[in-house]
BADREN-95448 format. One record per atom (N, C-alpha, C): atom name; x, y, z. Coordinates in steps of 0.02 Angstrom, whole numbers. Last residue first. Layout:
N
  atom      xx      yy      zz
    CA       X       Y       Z
...
This chain:
151
  atom      xx      yy      zz
     N     -21     947    -141
    CA      43     967    -171
     C      94     984    -118
     N    -145     928     -91
    CA    -104     869    -102
     C     -36     886    -130
     N    -212    1046     -86
    CA    -194    1017     -21
     C    -149     956     -29
     N    -248    1080    -214
    CA    -185    1107    -189
     C    -165    1076    -122
     N    -317     999    -337
    CA    -322     999    -264
     C    -255    1018    -235
     N    -332     995    -478
    CA    -303    1053    -444
     C    -311    1055    -369
     N    -366     890    -551
    CA    -421     936    -535
     C    -397     994    -492
     N    -249     820    -552
    CA    -268     855    -614
     C    -325     904    -602
     N    -254     764    -423
    CA    -202     813    -439
     C    -219     853    -502
     N    -363     677    -440
    CA    -365     729    -388
     C    -314     784    -404
     N    -313     594    -541
    CA    -374     634    -552
     C    -377     692    -502
     N    -205     536    -471
    CA    -193     576    -531
     C    -253     620    -547
     N    -272     464    -372
    CA    -230     520    -353
     C    -216     565    -413
     N    -335     368    -454
    CA    -375     413    -413
     C    -334     474    -393
     N    -223     303    -506
    CA    -271     336    -551
     C    -312     387    -513
     N    -167     252    -387
    CA    -130     301    -426
     C    -176     338    -475
     N    -267     161    -349
    CA    -251     217    -305
     C    -214     272    -344
     N    -259      71    -458
    CA    -321     106    -443
     C    -308     168    -401
     N    -126      24    -445
    CA    -147      60    -505
     C    -211     101    -492
     N    -137     -40    -321
    CA     -90      16    -329
     C    -108      57    -391
     N    -229    -142    -351
    CA    -247     -89    -304
     C    -201     -28    -311
     N    -152    -224    -432
    CA    -209    -188    -462
     C    -230    -131    -416
     N      24    -204    -410
    CA     -39    -234    -391
     C     -95    -193    -422
     N     129    -181    -555
    CA     104    -166    -489
     C      44    -209    -472
     N     239    -146    -661
    CA     212    -209    -638
     C     192    -199    -565
     N     192      13    -739
    CA     233     -30    -695
     C     199     -97    -683
     N     109      99    -804
    CA     153      57    -845
     C     196       9    -804
     N      45     171    -703
    CA       5     130    -748
     C      48      81    -789
     N     143     250    -646
    CA     121     190    -611
     C      83     143    -657
     N     168     372    -704
    CA     210     315    -723
     C     182     249    -697
     N      88     469    -644
    CA      71     446    -711
     C     111     386    -735
     N     159     496    -526
    CA      96     461    -522
     C      76     432    -591
     N     331     457    -527
    CA     279     504    -545
     C     213     465    -548
     N     400     366    -390
    CA     376     367    -459
     C     328     425    -469
     N     534     317    -290
    CA     483     368    -302
     C     465     366    -376
     N     562     152    -226
    CA     575     204    -276
     C     517     254    -277
     N     641      11    -152
    CA     592      65    -151
     C     611     114    -205
     N     657    -169    -143
    CA     681    -102    -156
     C     624     -52    -149
     N     607    -284     -79
    CA     669    -287    -117
     C     700    -219    -128
     N     535    -311      84
    CA     538    -275      20
     C     606    -282     -12
     N     542    -372     207
    CA     484    -387     165
     C     488    -356      95
     N     644    -332     292
    CA     654    -394     254
     C     596    -410     206
     N     640    -151     268
    CA     644    -212     309
     C     648    -272     263
     N     736      -9     214
    CA     689     -64     201
     C     697    -121     251
     N     739     149     260
    CA     776      87     274
     C     727      30     266
     N     744     317     232
    CA     714     254     211
     C     763     197     221
     N     755     413     378
    CA     787     394     316
     C     760     326     296
     N     651     538     454
    CA     680     472     449
     C     712     462     381
     N     494     625     435
    CA     564     618     450
     C     587     546     445
     N     374     641     369
    CA     395     690     418
     C     470     685     431
     N     287     619     219
    CA     346     600     258
     C     364     657     305
     N     111     605     218
    CA     171     644     201
     C     227     622     248
     N     -26     507     151
    CA      25     524     201
     C      79     569     173
     N    -183     433     142
    CA    -138     482     113
     C     -91     506     168
     N    -212     260     164
    CA    -213     327     192
     C    -162     371     156
     N    -316     124     123
    CA    -256     163     109
     C    -265     235     132
     N    -367     -31     160
    CA    -380      38     179
     C    -315      77     170
     N    -430    -177      87
    CA    -373    -131      92
     C    -395     -60     107
     N    -463    -337     123
    CA    -498    -272     119
     C    -443    -222     134
     N    -409    -483      39
    CA    -393    -426      82
     C    -444    -370      70
     N    -376    -647      16
    CA    -431    -598      14
     C    -418    -544      65
     N    -303    -781     -72
    CA    -294    -721     -30
     C    -356    -678     -38
     N    -365    -888    -134
    CA    -302    -900     -99
     C    -287    -842     -50
     N    -511    -957    -179
    CA    -485    -894    -152
     C    -423    -910    -110
     N    -498   -1064    -321
    CA    -510   -1055    -249
     C    -479    -988    -227
     N    -462   -1092    -449
    CA    -515   -1043    -439
     C    -533   -1032    -366
     N    -354   -1168    -467
    CA    -417   -1204    -464
     C    -477   -1157    -456
     N    -248   -1080    -454
    CA    -261   -1111    -520
     C    -327   -1148    -523
     N    -317    -956    -339
    CA    -266   -1004    -362
     C    -286   -1033    -429
     N    -353    -779    -333
    CA    -373    -849    -337
     C    -315    -893    -360
     N    -369    -641    -235
    CA    -322    -676    -278
     C    -339    -750    -275
     N    -449    -491    -210
    CA    -458    -564    -207
     C    -410    -594    -258
     N    -470    -344    -127
    CA    -422    -381    -169
     C    -431    -455    -157
     N    -556    -198    -122
    CA    -565    -269    -109
     C    -518    -306    -155
     N    -523     -38     -47
    CA    -523     -85    -103
     C    -533    -156     -77
     N    -528     134     -19
    CA    -550      69       6
     C    -552      22     -54
     N    -428     280      11
    CA    -457     230     -34
     C    -474     166       4
     N    -395     384     105
    CA    -394     396      33
     C    -432     344      -7
     N    -401     480     255
    CA    -417     418     221
     C    -420     431     146
     N    -263     593     292
    CA    -333     574     284
     C    -340     506     250
     N    -135     616     322
    CA    -175     674     302
     C    -247     657     290
     N     -21     565     437
    CA     -80     543     400
     C    -123     604     386
     N     148     585     427
    CA      87     618     450
     C      31     592     406
     N     279     470     474
    CA     234     503     426
     C     177     538     462
     N     441     410     482
    CA     386     439     520
     C     345     479     470
     N     511     261     413
    CA     490     331     408
     C     437     349     458
     N     550     131     390
    CA     587     169     440
     C     568     243     441
     N     480      47     305
    CA     523      98     276
     C     565     138     326
     N     408     -48     379
    CA     432     -65     312
     C     485     -17     286
     N     378      17     502
    CA     411     -48     501
     C     443     -63     433
     N     315     136     458
    CA     374     140     501
     C     413      74     499
     N     208      81     389
    CA     257     122     353
     C     321     127     393
     N     142      17     496
    CA     168     -22     440
     C     220      17     400
     N     106     128     576
    CA     152      77     602
     C     183      37     544
     N      13     191     491
    CA      74     227     512
     C     127     178     537
     N     -83      91     487
    CA     -50     112     425
     C      15     149     441
     N    -120      88     623
    CA     -92      29     591
     C     -55      46     527
     N    -178     213     637
    CA    -116     200     673
     C     -81     138     644
     N    -290     190     556
    CA    -243     244     540
     C    -176     233     574
     N    -355      81     624
    CA    -328      74     556
     C    -277     128     537
     N    -310      35     789
    CA    -344      85     748
     C    -314      82     677
     N    -311    -134     844
    CA    -274     -75     820
     C    -318     -29     779
     N    -369    -254     876
    CA    -376    -199     923
     C    -343    -135     901
     N    -255    -347     782
    CA    -316    -348     822
     C    -315    -292     874
     N    -175    -254     651
    CA    -172    -298     709
     C    -237    -294     748
     N    -180    -259     476
    CA    -202    -225     536
     C    -199    -276     594
     N     -45    -301     368
    CA    -107    -318     403
     C    -118    -276     466
     N      26    -170     267
    CA      22    -238     292
     C     -43    -248     328
     N     131     -65     162
    CA      75     -80     206
     C      77    -152     228
     N     170      38      23
    CA     192       5      84
     C     131      -7     129
     N     101      -4    -136
    CA     104      43     -80
     C     131       5     -19
     N     207     -94    -251
    CA     145     -80    -216
     C     156     -26    -163
     N     271    -194    -381
    CA     273    -130    -346
     C     205    -120    -312
     N     307    -369    -367
    CA     267    -314    -392
     C     277    -251    -349
     N     372    -475    -308
    CA     403    -443    -365
     C     365    -385    -394
     N     224    -552    -249
    CA     297    -553    -250
     C     323    -521    -315
     N      88    -557    -216
    CA     114    -502    -258
     C     189    -496    -257
     N      82    -625     -50
    CA      57    -616    -117
     C      91    -557    -152
     N     254    -673     -71
    CA     184    -677     -91
     C     140    -651     -34
     N     392    -554     -51
    CA     356    -616     -38
     C     285    -614     -66
     N     441    -430     -85
    CA     488    -486     -87
     C     452    -554     -80
     N     380    -291    -177
    CA     367    -346    -130
     C     416    -404    -140
     N     445    -135    -186
    CA     439    -197    -224
     C     435    -255    -174
     N     355      16    -147
    CA     403     -36    -130
     C     392     -95    -176
     N     340     191    -186
    CA     318     121    -191
     C     375      75    -169
     N     285     352    -166
    CA     336     305    -145
     C     307     234    -147
     N     243     466    -297
    CA     224     423    -241
     C     280     372    -228
     N     233     638    -349
    CA     267     573    -348
     C     242     533    -289
     N     174     763    -334
    CA     154     722    -390
     C     191     656    -397
     N     236     811    -213
    CA     242     846    -277
     C     227     802    -337
     N     226     661    -136
    CA     261     725    -131
     C     267     754    -201
     N     151     532     -36
    CA     159     571     -98
     C     193     637     -84
     N     109     378      12
    CA     156     432      30
     C     171     469     -34
     N     -11     292      60
    CA       1     326      -3
     C      43     387      14
     N       0     149     155
    CA      15     220     152
     C      28     244      81
     N    -124      30     216
    CA     -66      52     177
     C     -59     128     177
     N    -188    -120     285
    CA    -183     -47     288
     C    -119     -25     251
     N    -304    -253     270
    CA    -238    -226     257
     C    -241    -150     260
     N    -394    -378     344
    CA    -391    -306     335
     C    -319    -284     327
     N    -452    -525     262
    CA    -406    -493     309
     C    -403    -419     293
     N    -603    -620     250
    CA    -557    -570     222
     C    -514    -541     279
     N    -596    -786     323
    CA    -628    -721     314
     C    -579    -673     281
     N    -515    -894     312
    CA    -587    -906     325
     C    -627    -843     313
     N    -391    -894     180
    CA    -419    -871     244
     C    -493    -888     250
     N    -283    -944      96
    CA    -347    -978     104
     C    -381    -958     170
     N    -150    -864     180
    CA    -172    -907     125
     C    -236    -943     143
     N    -128    -804     302
    CA    -148    -762     246
     C    -176    -804     188
     N     -80    -895     390
    CA    -149    -872     401
     C    -173    -826     345
     N       4   -1037     356
    CA       5    -965     340
     C     -67    -939     344
     N      10   -1154     493
    CA     -10   -1133     427
     C      -6   -1057     418
     N     150   -1218     576
    CA      94   -1172     582
     C      74   -1148     512
């Protein structure tokens, strides 16, 4: 069976969780392509018929074993990864939701190598996906502008 993520006929919808606490965000290190070995927000593909917010919550639960509260929509991104010939190998529309951890102990599933909390300002220097850098920059601006609802 072919990998439906590679060389897709249409962009795939990905949902992710920006789990933050006191200026730190929780990132995972991807074990598989795309973005193998890079730090990124926890997340995955939206399932057919699934509400995007619930899909993001489900992905965080599956990847990290955490229950989270979705505090709102945070970011929309277009991620296109091309192969050596310039063909589109992966294409994702990414919906990221701001979240707070409610409970549970972090237990990684088979898709991630490790997890770590990073200060938002540290993300720029990490080997991350471009979307993770964009989301971290946006969060840093929000925090610097004093949005107390995110603290």
